[in-house]
C-alpha positions as CSV (number, residue, x, y, z in Angstrom):
1,X,13.1,7.0,-19.7
2,X,10.2,4.6,-20.1
3,X,9.8,2.0,-17.4
4,X,7.6,-1.1,-17.9
5,X,4.6,-1.4,-15.6
6,X,5.3,-3.4,-12.4
7,X,3.5,-6.6,-11.8
8,X,4.5,-8.2,-8.5
9,X,3.3,-11.2,-6.5
10,X,4.1,-11.9,-2.9
11,X,3.8,-15.5,-1.6
12,X,6.4,-15.2,1.1
13,X,7.9,-12.5,3.4
14,X,10.8,-11.8,1.0
15,X,8.4,-11.2,-1.9
16,X,6.2,-8.9,0.4
17,X,9.3,-6.8,1.1
18,X,9.7,-6.1,-2.6
19,X,6.0,-5.1,-2.9
20,X,6.3,-2.9,0.2
21,X,9.4,-1.2,-1.2
22,X,7.5,-0.4,-4.5
23,X,4.6,0.9,-2.5
24,X,6.5,3.1,0.0
25,X,4.9,6.6,0.1
26,X,1.9,5.5,-2.0
27,X,-1.2,7.6,-1.4
28,X,-4.8,6.6,-1.6
29,X,-8.3,7.6,-0.7
30,X,-10.0,5.4,1.9
31,X,-12.9,5.1,-0.6
32,X,-10.4,3.1,-2.8
33,X,-10.2,0.3,-0.2
34,X,-12.7,-2.6,-0.5
35,X,-13.0,-5.7,1.6
36,X,-15.1,-8.5,0.1
37,X,-15.8,-11.2,2.7
38,X,-17.5,-13.3,0.0
39,X,-14.3,-13.2,-2.2
40,X,-12.0,-13.2,0.8
41,X,-10.0,-10.4,-0.7
42,X,-9.0,-6.9,0.3
43,X,-8.4,-4.6,-2.7
44,X,-6.7,-1.1,-2.6
45,X,-5.9,1.4,-5.3
46,X,-2.9,3.7,-4.8
47,X,-0.9,6.4,-6.6
48,X,2.6,5.2,-6.0
49,X,6.0,6.7,-6.7
50,X,8.0,5.0,-9.5
51,X,11.0,4.4,-7.3
52,X,12.3,1.8,-9.7
53,X,12.7,4.3,-12.6
54,X,15.5,6.2,-10.9
55,X,13.5,9.4,-11.1
56,X,11.6,10.6,-8.1
57,X,9.1,12.8,-9.9
58,X,6.8,10.2,-11.3
59,X,3.7,8.5,-10.0
60,X,1.6,5.7,-11.4
61,X,-1.9,4.3,-10.5
62,X,-1.7,0.8,-9.1
63,X,-3.9,-1.8,-7.6
64,X,-3.1,-4.2,-4.8
65,X,-5.1,-7.2,-3.9
66,X,-4.5,-9.3,-0.8
67,X,-6.2,-12.7,-1.0
68,X,-7.3,-15.4,1.5
69,X,-8.4,-12.7,3.9
70,X,-10.5,-13.9,6.8
71,X,-10.8,-10.7,8.8
72,X,-9.9,-7.0,8.5
73,X,-9.3,-4.5,11.4
74,X,-8.0,-1.0,11.5
75,X,-6.6,1.4,14.1
76,X,-6.2,5.2,13.8
77,X,-7.9,5.3,10.5
78,X,-11.1,7.3,10.1
79,X,-14.0,4.9,9.4
80,X,-16.6,6.1,6.9
81,X,-14.3,8.9,5.6
82,X,-14.0,7.8,2.0
83,X,-12.3,11.1,1.0
84,X,-9.6,10.8,3.7
85,X,-6.1,10.5,2.3
86,X,-3.7,7.9,3.6
87,X,0.0,7.5,3.0
88,X,1.3,3.9,3.0
89,X,4.7,3.5,4.7
90,X,5.0,-0.3,4.6
91,X,3.5,-3.8,4.3
92,X,4.7,-6.6,6.5
93,X,3.7,-10.1,7.5
94,X,3.4,-11.4,11.0
95,X,3.4,-15.2,11.0
96,X,0.7,-17.1,12.9
97,X,0.2,-20.8,12.7
98,X,1.9,-21.4,9.4
99,X,1.0,-20.6,6.7
100,X,-1.5,-18.2,8.3
101,X,-0.8,-14.8,9.8
102,X,-1.5,-11.1,9.4
103,X,-0.6,-8.7,6.6
104,X,-0.1,-5.3,8.3
105,X,-0.3,-2.1,6.3
106,X,1.3,0.8,8.2
107,X,0.3,4.4,7.3
108,X,1.8,7.7,8.3
109,X,0.2,9.3,11.3
110,X,0.0,6.0,13.2
111,X,-2.7,4.4,11.1
112,X,-2.7,0.6,10.7
113,X,-4.7,-2.0,8.8
114,X,-4.4,-5.6,9.9
115,X,-5.6,-8.4,7.6
116,X,-5.9,-11.9,8.9
117,X,-4.9,-14.3,6.1
118,X,-4.9,-18.0,5.6
119,X,-1.6,-17.6,3.7
120,X,0.4,-14.8,2.1
121,X,-1.2,-14.0,-1.3
122,X,-0.6,-10.4,-2.5
123,X,-0.6,-9.0,-6.1
124,X,0.4,-5.5,-7.1
125,X,-0.2,-4.3,-10.7
126,X,0.4,-0.9,-12.3
127,X,-2.8,0.3,-14.0
128,X,-1.8,3.5,-15.7
129,X,1.1,5.3,-17.4
130,X,3.3,7.3,-15.1
131,X,2.7,11.0,-14.7
132,X,4.7,13.9,-13.2
133,X,4.1,14.2,-9.5
134,X,3.5,17.6,-8.1
135,X,5.4,16.8,-4.9
136,X,7.8,14.1,-3.8
137,X,8.1,12.5,-0.3
138,X,10.6,13.9,2.0
139,X,11.6,11.8,5.0
140,X,12.9,13.3,8.2
141,X,15.4,11.4,10.3
142,X,12.8,11.3,13.1
143,X,10.5,8.3,12.4
144,X,7.6,10.0,14.2
145,X,7.4,12.8,11.6
146,X,4.4,12.4,9.3
147,X,5.8,11.7,5.8
148,X,2.5,12.6,4.2
149,X,2.4,16.3,5.0
150,X,1.0,18.1,2.1
151,X,0.4,14.9,0.0
152,X,-2.8,14.3,-1.9
153,X,-3.8,11.4,-4.1
154,X,-3.4,13.8,-7.1
155,X,0.3,14.4,-6.3
């Protein structure tokens, strides 16, 4: 079954929920994250599951860009470890003085990326054809269990 590449834009919290759902369990190398102060953008490349296809054995390369970024901070993410693998659990928006706020990227193992934004401006685009994944995510009922065990960006 061939599925069209996803191209999603988030300009409000409801839109961001759709992007977050598409990106659940996406894996990336930290070296694929770039913050450009000059362009005020944070760009990430992921290998995401094609949840929308109805099959749970396909991944696709996708790019995510968050615009209007004024600051970026992380917690529990190894700085300078470009080959470190992270597993994205969710994206959410915490409202500040409207329309500003923070886009929060939550990763398995307690990692978090907080991006201060002037407004919500997120774009996600599939960049490749899907391929068969070597493993698929398994979620335990305990939210504290690391969902990325054994995952690699090549999965």
